[in-house]
N, C-alpha and C positions, 0 to 999 in steps of 0.2 A: 816241633815247629821250627822252621829254619828262619833265622833273623837275617834280613838283607839291609845292609847299611846303604842309605841313599840320601841325597840332598833334598831339603824341603822344596816344595813348589814355589815358583816365582810369585812374589806379591802376597805371600801368606799373611804378612803383618800390615797390609794396607787395605783400606776400604774398597769394596767392589763398586760402590756408588760413584757417580760422576763427581769430580771435585766441586763443580758449581752447585750441585745439590747439597753437599755438605755445607758449603759457604752459605747457601740460602737458609738452611735450617739454623745455623749458628746466628746469622743476622736477624732472623725472625725471633729467636730467643732473646737476643739482646734488646730488640725493639719492644717486645712484650714486657721484659723486665723494666726497661726505661719508662714505658708508659704507665706501668703499675706504680713505679716509684714516684712519677710525676703526679698522678692523681692522689696518691697517699699524702705527699708533701703539700699539695694544693689544699686538701681538705684540712690537714693539721694546721697549716698557716692561716687558712681562712677562719678557723675557729679561734686559734690562739692569739692571732695578731690583734684582735679586738681588746685584749686585756693588757696590751702594752700601755703603761702610764703615759699620759700626755707629755710630761716632762722628759721622760726617756725618749719618746718619739722625736721631741724637738731636738734633743742632743744628737740622736741617731742620724737625723736628716738635716743637720745644720749645714748650711751652704749649698743644699740641694738646688734651690732656686737659682743660685748664681751659676752652677754648673749647667743647668738647663738653658741658660741664656744663649749657649752655643747652638742649641737646637731651636729654641723659640726666641727670635730677635725682639728685643724691647723696642717699643714705640718711642721715638724721641719727642716726648711732649711732657716736660717736667711739671708744667702748670696743671694739666689735666690729671696727671699722675697724683699730684698732691690733693686735688679735689676728690678724686676717687678714694684715696686712702682716708681722707677725713670722713667721707660718707660711710665707709666701712667701719671706722672707729665709732661713729655715732650709733650704728646698728649693734655693734658688739657691746657698747655700754648699756644697751637694753636687754642684754643676755647675761645675767649675773653668774651663770655657771660656765661661761666661756673658758675652754681649756688652754687656749694659746694667746700669746701676744700676736695677733694676726697681722700679716702684711700683704700688700697687693701690688701686682705688677701688670702693666698694660703692654700687650705684645701686638706686633704688627701682623695681622692675619685677617683676611676678608671674611672668612666663615665666622658667623656669630657663635661664640661659645664661651664658656667659663669652666675652669678647672680647679679642683681643690687638691693641693699638693700635700704630701706628708710633711708634718711639722708646722702647719699653719699658714702656708703661703697660697694665695689665690691668684690665678692668672685670668685676666679678661682680654678678649680680643677686640681690636678696633672695630671689627665687623659687628660685634655685639652692641657697641655704643651706638652704631647707626640704626640698630633694630629697636631701640627704646627712645621714647620722646620725653619722658618725664623722670624726675627724681625717684618717684615711687616705683616706676617700672624697673629702673635699675636696682633699686633697693630690694625688690622682690628677688631678682636674680642673685644678688649677693647673699641675701638671707637663705636662699635655696642652697647655695654652696655651704653656708654655715650649718645648715641642716645635715648635710653629708658628714660634716665633722661631728656633729652631736651624736650621730648613729655609727660613727667609725667606718662608714662606707668607703671612704678614701683609702683606707688601709686594706680592707678586704678585697677591693678591686685589683690590688697589686699582687695578691697571693700567688696567682698563676705565673706571673712574670718572674717572681722570685724563685718559685719552684722550678720553672724551666731553666733558669740560670744555674741552679744547683745541680740539676740532673745533667745538663750539658757539660758542666765542669767535671762531674764524676765520670761521665762516659768518655770524654775526650782526654781526661787526665790533666787538664790545664785549667787554672783559675781564670775567672773573668777579670778584665782590666777595669779600673774605675770608669774610664771613658765608655767602655762597652756597657757597663751597668747603667750609666746615665742614659745612653741611647735606648737601651732596652726598656727601662722604666718609663722614659718619656713616651715611648711607643704605646706602652700599656696605658698611660694616663690619657693620651689623646685619642686612643681607639677603644677605650673601655666602654662597656655597656652596663649600667646599673640596672638591676631588676625593676619590674614595674612597681613592686612594693616599696623598694628603696626610693625610687623617684617620687612616689606618691607620699611617702613619709616625709621626705625633704620638702615637698610642696606645702604640706600641712604645717610643718615647723616654720617655713617662711611666712605663711599667712599669720600665724600667731605672733611671730616677731615683728611683722609689719604693723599689726594692730597695736602691739605694745609700744612701738616707736612712734606711730603717727596718730593712733586713736581711730584709725580707719584702715581699710585694705584697698584703697584705690591704686590702680596700676598693677594689680596682681596678675592679670591676664594679658597685659599689654605686650610682652615679649612674644608669647605664643600666638597672639593674633597677628603680629607682624610677620612671624614665620609663615603663617598660613597665607597671607597676602602676597608674599614675595615668590612669584613663580610657582604658586602651589605648595610651597614649603621648601626648605633647604635640604637637599639630599644628604649632605654630610651630617647635618644635625639629626635628621630623621634616622640615620643609620645607627646612631648610638643613643637615641632617646625615644620614649613612647610617643604616640601620636599626639600632636599639640591639641587637637579638638577634644580628645578624651580628657586631657589634663584641664582644659578650660571648663568643660562640663562639670568635672569633679570639683574644681575650685569654686564654682558658682554654687554648687550644692552645699558645700561646707559654709560658705559665706551666708547663704540664706538660712542654714540650720542655726548659726550663731547670731543671726540678725545683725551682722556687722555692717557698718556704714561703708558705702562706696560713692565717694563724691563724684 
């Protein structure tokens, strides 16, 4: 056999596929990996975050409300703020197992809403105050937010946002700034959706706390009735909460079951 020395063919060490195809395959692999990591972290955080001791949570999120002031402008009404804080304090006094020294802030926002922040800070919108006519109606809303704290819903709702931030930092190779974390978490808070079971459990907690505080449950359905009467319901509220009529019906069933007084 005669051996003939010759140069290798051009492109022997390069892929025959189009460069864009190789890039698409690589990009798809990275996206699948990032998505899998995101869901794994979300699940792990959603399970584990419930076991963070309240004292550790308060330390971890110390000053969080002050940072959020840049995103949610405070309403300039010190007198009303003091009244709301006093009402919250009276409710908390009827809950011996309260895990935090709760604080409340009134924010300038037309949409009726209330938000439970990590660490024990509750935000109320000025729009919500216009949607309730009585102390008991507002007390139920506050008690409902306390119910989310009792069941640690306020932490579980943030698990996806925290997981997303971790995955983005890993993929891009850059850490998230404190300001970026605040904006991202504030978005999670304002746009979150609790499950039907979480909202129902918080409603039941609120009913019990309302009865403990006042000896009756008057005003329990007031806020939801107002939502229904206002242009058929607030679209922003309905986007992140179960149907008001279903909640009214459920509350009335429980009230009748316990034979609680409704003045």
